[in-house]
Residue, then its C-alpha position, 0 to 999 in steps of 0.5 A: m449472463i455472458s457479460s456478467i461472467s466476462t466482467r467477473s473474470v476480468r476482475d479476477w485478474r486485477s486488484n480491487e484496491p487501486g490505492a494499493w498500487v500507490i503504496v506499492l509503487m511510490p517508494a520504488l518509483s522515488a528511488f528509481l527517479v532519485s538514484g538515476p534511471t537505468w534499464n536494469s532498474v526499469w527491469l526491477l520495477v517491472l518485476w516488482c509489479l509482477c510480484y504485486c500481481v502474484q501477491f494480490s492474486a495469491a491473497r485472494w486465493a488464500k482468502s477464499h480458502g483455495r477456490a478454483r476461480y482465483r487459481m488461474p490468475m495466481l499461476v499465470y502471474a507466477a509463471l510470468l514472474v519466473c520467466a522474467g525474474l530468472p534472467f535477472v537473478f542470473r545477472f544480479p545474484g546479489m539480489l537473492w539477499w532480499a529473498p528471505i525478507y520478502c518470503v517472510l513478508c509474503a507469508g505474513s500477508l497470506i496468513c492474514a488473508w487466509r484468516r480474512r484479516e487482510h486489512s489488519i495492522p499486521a497485514n498492513i505492516c507487511a505491505v508497508l515494509a515490503s513496498s518501502t524496502m523495495a527502494i533499496p534494491v532499486a536504488s542500488l541499480g541506479t546511475h548514482g545510487g551508490d553515492a554516500p549521503a548523510l547516513a552512510h556511516l550508519l550502514p553495517f554492510g557495503q553500499s552495493i547491498l545497502p545503498p545509503l540513498g535507498v536506505e534513506i528513501a525506504g526509511a522515510y516511506a516506512l515511517t510515513l506509510f506506517g503513520s498513515v496506517l495508524y491514523v486511518k485505523t484510529m479514525i475508523r475505530e473512533q466511529g461512534t465513540r465519545s471522542a468522535i461524537l465530540i469532534r462532530a459536535k465541535r464541527a457542527r457548532p458554528g452551524v447551530l450558532r448561525w441557525s440560532g442567531r437567525r431564529q432570534r432575528f426573525g422570531r418564532p414562526r407564526p402559525l398560518l391559522r389562528r384559532c377564533 
């Protein structure tokens, strides 16, 4: 009894979707490595991990429609984020330009969780945009994040707000992750449909042909007992 309660309490503090960590961290980590690691970008990566901890705990609380069981992890992660994030905002006040965008994306994610549609396409779009966009502020803190590659002339703002390297990484990940979301959703929805049945039939055809050829080679199976 005690072990089951402790196991359940541990699960309340961690995400039950390990694959989500890959989607959340890959764009930011790519920008971190490509733009040149610095202590400030490490600081932002830690804050981004805390942001995801707040998001998944708040989404779990919203999905349960306010159960007290999921309130404590959300409040603790939010307190840690505030303590670690306030000095960062005072040091880099320009990062507040990204606050409205992430507030909208977080609100969309929580609304989907409240309606228990956290795996819907709108919820996945919010997650993809949030994780992909994080490559831009991370790249702006890199050692050579302000270098101007091929897309520099397309940026409407200065490189300090939208570093071209971060924009390229964010755009590439946004297209890739959104395409993978549509692919997975299509594969799930096609389960049991005519197209999925035809695909499975085509895959099973070589095995059927091998079995029929083996049957023709050895002939029909003879009965063990014959009638007298």
